[in-house]
C-alpha positions as CSV (number, residue, x, y, z in Angstrom):
1,M,87.9,115.5,13.5
2,A,84.4,115.1,12.2
3,E,83.9,112.2,14.6
4,T,84.9,114.3,17.6
5,T,82.3,117.0,16.9
6,Q,79.5,114.4,16.4
7,Q,80.4,112.7,19.7
8,E,80.5,115.9,21.7
9,P,76.7,116.7,21.3
10,R,75.9,113.2,22.2
11,N,77.8,113.4,25.4
12,Q,76.3,116.7,26.3
13,E,72.8,115.5,25.5
14,G,73.5,112.4,27.7
15,K,74.5,114.6,30.6
16,R,71.4,116.8,30.2
17,E,69.1,113.7,30.3
18,G,71.0,112.2,33.2
19,R,71.6,109.0,31.2
20,G,73.9,108.3,28.3
21,A,72.0,105.4,26.9
22,P,68.9,107.1,25.4
23,G,70.8,109.7,23.5
24,G,73.7,107.5,22.5
25,G,71.5,104.7,21.3
26,R,69.4,107.0,19.0
27,E,72.3,108.8,17.3
28,G,74.8,105.9,17.1
29,R,72.5,103.5,15.2
30,G,75.3,101.9,13.2
31,G,78.0,102.3,15.7
32,P,79.4,99.7,18.1
33,H,78.1,101.6,21.2
34,G,74.4,101.7,20.0
35,G,74.2,98.2,18.7
36,G,73.4,96.5,22.0
37,R,70.8,99.1,22.9
38,E,69.1,98.8,19.5
39,G,68.9,95.1,20.0
40,G,67.0,95.7,23.2
41,R,64.7,98.1,21.3
42,D,64.2,95.5,18.6
43,R,63.1,92.9,21.1
44,G,60.7,95.4,22.6
45,G,59.5,96.1,19.1
46,D,58.8,92.5,18.6
47,R,56.7,92.4,21.7
48,G,54.9,95.5,20.3
49,D,54.3,93.7,17.0
50,R,52.9,90.6,18.8
51,G,50.5,92.8,20.7
52,R,49.6,94.8,17.7
53,F,47.2,92.3,16.1
54,E,44.8,95.2,15.5
55,G,43.0,93.3,12.9
56,P,42.8,89.7,13.9
57,P,41.8,87.5,11.0
58,E,38.1,87.5,10.7
59,I,36.3,84.2,11.2
60,D,33.8,83.5,8.4
61,I,30.5,82.4,9.8
62,E,29.5,80.5,6.7
63,K,32.7,78.5,6.7
64,L,32.3,77.9,10.4
65,I,28.9,76.4,9.9
66,S,29.8,74.3,6.9
67,D,33.4,73.1,7.6
68,P,34.4,71.4,10.9
69,L,38.1,71.6,10.1
70,Y,37.8,75.4,9.6
71,L,36.3,75.6,13.1
72,D,39.1,73.5,14.5
73,N,41.8,75.7,12.8
74,Q,40.1,78.9,14.0
75,A,40.1,77.6,17.6
76,H,43.8,76.7,17.4
77,G,44.5,80.2,15.9
78,V,42.6,82.0,18.7
79,V,44.4,80.0,21.4
80,S,47.8,80.6,19.8
81,R,47.1,84.4,19.7
82,M,46.0,84.2,23.4
83,R,49.2,82.6,24.4
84,D,51.3,85.2,22.4
85,M,49.3,88.3,23.3
86,D,47.3,88.0,26.5
87,S,47.5,86.9,30.1
88,G,43.8,85.8,30.2
89,T,43.0,83.1,32.7
90,K,41.3,79.8,32.0
91,S,38.6,80.7,34.5
92,Q,37.7,83.9,32.6
93,L,37.4,81.9,29.4
94,R,35.3,79.2,31.1
95,R,33.0,81.8,32.6
96,L,32.4,83.2,29.1
97,Y,31.9,79.8,27.7
98,N,29.3,79.0,30.3
99,A,27.5,82.2,29.3
100,V,27.6,81.1,25.7
101,R,26.1,77.7,26.6
102,R,23.3,79.4,28.6
103,A,22.5,81.8,25.7
104,V,22.3,78.8,23.2
105,R,19.9,77.0,25.6
106,A,17.7,80.1,25.9
107,P,14.2,80.0,24.3
108,E,14.3,80.9,20.6
109,S,12.4,84.1,21.3
110,E,15.1,85.3,23.7
111,R,18.2,83.8,22.1
112,Q,19.1,86.9,20.0
113,Q,18.8,89.2,23.1
114,Q,20.9,86.8,25.1
115,F,23.7,86.9,22.4
116,V,23.5,90.7,22.2
117,M,24.2,90.8,25.9
118,L,26.8,88.2,25.6
119,R,28.6,90.3,23.1
120,A,28.5,93.3,25.5
121,R,29.9,91.0,28.3
122,L,32.7,89.7,25.9
123,A,33.6,93.3,24.9
124,Y,33.8,94.3,28.6
125,T,36.0,91.3,29.4
126,I,38.3,92.0,26.5
127,A,38.7,95.7,27.5
128,R,38.9,95.1,31.2
129,H,41.6,92.3,31.0
130,S,43.3,93.4,27.7
131,L,42.3,90.1,25.9
132,R,42.9,91.5,22.4
133,S,43.2,88.0,21.1
134,L,39.5,87.6,21.5
135,D,38.6,90.5,19.2
136,S,37.9,88.0,16.4
137,L,35.4,86.3,18.6
138,E,33.6,89.5,19.3
139,K,33.4,90.3,15.6
140,L,32.1,86.7,14.9
141,L,29.6,87.1,17.7
142,L,28.2,90.2,16.0
143,Q,27.9,88.3,12.7
144,V,26.1,85.4,14.4
145,T,23.7,87.7,16.2
146,R,22.8,89.6,13.0
147,K,22.3,86.3,11.2
148,N,20.1,85.0,14.1
149,E,20.1,81.3,13.1
150,A,20.2,78.4,15.5
151,K,23.0,76.7,13.5
152,G,25.2,79.8,13.8
153,Y,24.7,80.0,17.6
154,E,25.5,76.3,17.9
155,R,28.7,76.6,15.9
156,F,29.8,79.7,17.9
157,R,29.3,77.5,21.0
158,D,31.3,74.7,19.4
159,L,34.1,77.1,18.5
160,F,34.2,78.5,22.1
161,E,34.2,74.9,23.5
162,A,37.2,74.1,21.3
163,I,39.0,77.2,22.4
164,V,38.5,76.3,26.0
165,A,39.6,72.7,25.4
166,Y,42.8,73.8,23.5
167,N,43.6,76.3,26.1
168,E,43.8,73.7,28.9
């Protein structure tokens, strides 16, 4: 009898919503009727988890400068996150890479300003096209710009070049 009273509110709620699935799936978590729907929610939750890289691993500028294998591993990591999270195009990435190359070639007196503007451009591109996988690059670019050393700018360019190459 207890089961009958629990099912009646679920059916009434389903009728009020116009669909039986949303109400039935929430209340019948362990039951045979809700299992399939929960599986769908779990898959959706996985997608949410993949897109939830709120804090991508930070890239250490000192390691980037001193360790070529670290640079390679970071490039692979960024490309992997891009494939999992984003729908960014190769041309968007190449455009940003060309801007990085131009900024590195700028005269030393203008280089920091070029990288500041590059960071703004990168932030805009990330927001405009939902490229959350590039957040770690934006943070790294801030570190590089604050450090304001030629070697840091060159390594950032190398990292970006590797990302473009691995994304092909």
